[in-house]
C-alpha positions as CSV (number, residue, x, y, z in Angstrom):
1,X,-0.1,0.1,0.3
2,X,0.9,3.2,-0.6
3,X,0.9,6.9,1.7
4,X,-1.4,7.8,-0.4
5,X,-4.0,5.5,-0.1
6,X,-4.2,5.2,3.0
7,X,-4.8,8.9,3.2
8,X,-8.3,10.3,3.7
9,X,-9.5,12.6,0.9
10,X,-9.0,15.8,3.7
11,X,-5.1,15.1,3.9
12,X,-5.2,14.4,-0.3
13,X,-6.6,17.5,-1.3
14,X,-4.9,19.8,1.7
15,X,-1.5,18.4,0.4
16,X,-2.5,19.2,-3.6
17,X,-2.9,23.1,-1.9
18,X,-0.1,23.4,0.0
19,X,1.8,22.0,-3.6
20,X,-0.1,24.4,-5.8
21,X,1.1,27.5,-3.1
22,X,4.4,26.2,-3.1
23,X,4.3,26.4,-6.9
24,X,3.2,29.8,-7.3
25,X,5.8,31.3,-5.0
26,X,8.0,33.9,-6.9
27,X,11.6,33.1,-7.2
28,X,12.5,35.8,-5.2
29,X,11.0,34.3,-1.6
30,X,11.9,30.5,-2.6
31,X,15.4,32.3,-2.6
32,X,14.9,32.9,1.0
33,X,12.8,30.3,2.6
34,X,15.5,28.3,1.5
35,X,18.0,30.5,3.3
36,X,16.0,30.5,6.2
37,X,16.1,26.9,6.4
38,X,20.0,25.8,5.8
39,X,20.2,29.0,8.6
40,X,18.1,26.8,11.0
41,X,19.5,23.4,10.0
42,X,23.0,25.0,10.7
43,X,21.6,26.2,13.6
44,X,21.0,22.8,14.7
45,X,24.4,21.4,14.1
46,X,26.1,24.3,16.4
47,X,24.8,23.5,19.1
48,X,27.1,21.7,21.5
49,X,26.6,18.1,21.9
50,X,27.0,17.5,25.4
51,X,23.6,20.2,25.6
52,X,21.3,17.3,24.6
53,X,18.6,15.6,26.5
54,X,19.5,12.5,25.7
55,X,23.0,12.7,27.4
56,X,22.0,15.0,30.3
57,X,18.9,12.5,31.8
58,X,21.6,9.2,32.1
59,X,24.1,11.9,33.2
60,X,20.8,13.4,36.0
61,X,20.3,10.1,37.1
62,X,23.9,8.8,37.8
63,X,24.2,11.8,40.0
64,X,21.0,11.2,42.2
65,X,21.6,7.6,42.3
66,X,25.3,8.8,43.5
67,X,23.4,10.8,46.1
68,X,21.2,8.7,47.2
69,X,24.3,5.7,47.9
70,X,26.6,7.9,49.6
71,X,23.5,8.8,51.8
72,X,23.2,5.1,52.6
73,X,26.6,4.4,53.3
74,X,27.3,7.2,55.6
75,X,24.3,6.2,57.5
76,X,22.0,7.5,59.5
77,X,23.4,11.3,61.5
78,X,23.9,10.9,65.3
79,X,22.6,13.2,67.2
80,X,25.3,15.0,69.9
81,X,24.8,13.7,73.5
82,X,22.2,15.9,75.0
83,X,20.4,16.7,72.8
84,X,16.7,16.0,73.2
85,X,14.9,15.4,69.6
86,X,10.7,15.8,69.2
87,X,10.1,12.4,70.1
88,X,10.9,13.4,73.3
89,X,8.5,15.8,73.7
90,X,5.9,13.9,71.6
91,X,6.4,11.4,74.8
92,X,5.6,14.2,77.0
93,X,2.9,15.2,75.4
94,X,1.6,11.7,74.9
95,X,1.8,10.9,78.6
96,X,-1.3,12.5,80.8
97,X,0.6,13.4,84.1
98,X,3.9,14.6,82.7
99,X,2.0,18.2,81.2
100,X,1.6,18.6,85.4
101,X,4.5,17.4,86.9
102,X,5.9,20.0,84.4
103,X,4.2,22.4,86.0
104,X,5.6,21.9,89.6
105,X,7.8,24.5,90.6
106,X,9.6,22.0,93.1
107,X,12.1,21.1,90.2
108,X,14.9,19.4,91.9
109,X,12.0,17.4,94.0
110,X,11.4,15.9,90.2
111,X,15.2,15.7,89.6
112,X,16.0,13.3,92.6
113,X,13.0,11.6,92.1
114,X,13.8,10.3,88.3
115,X,17.3,9.8,90.0
116,X,16.0,7.5,92.6
117,X,14.1,5.6,90.0
118,X,16.4,5.1,87.3
119,X,19.0,3.9,90.9
120,X,16.1,1.5,91.1
121,X,16.0,0.2,87.5
122,X,19.6,-0.2,87.8
123,X,19.8,-2.2,90.1
124,X,16.9,-5.0,89.5
């Protein structure tokens, strides 16, 4: 089957009109169109090859994989000693008695009680 047999009547008519309009152009207009076409084709070939998407996309994927590998290799970040995290705050909010204890004015008693509780746990 040729390409013309697969075309619809609309496509055939549009092609005929395009060819007729191109044939009716004067020589000066054809020359300017040809020069513009050649200039556009030269502009495409003048672009550096490394800017092509087919080069940048795999390079970006390799860079992203390298970043993930480095993050996984170094492991999770360790908190400095003595720094409380967000989970400690959540634990305080989840405990109903913790809020009342945190509002006490005699914090020395609370510290003493906590130390005694740790000693009891360590001794068992």
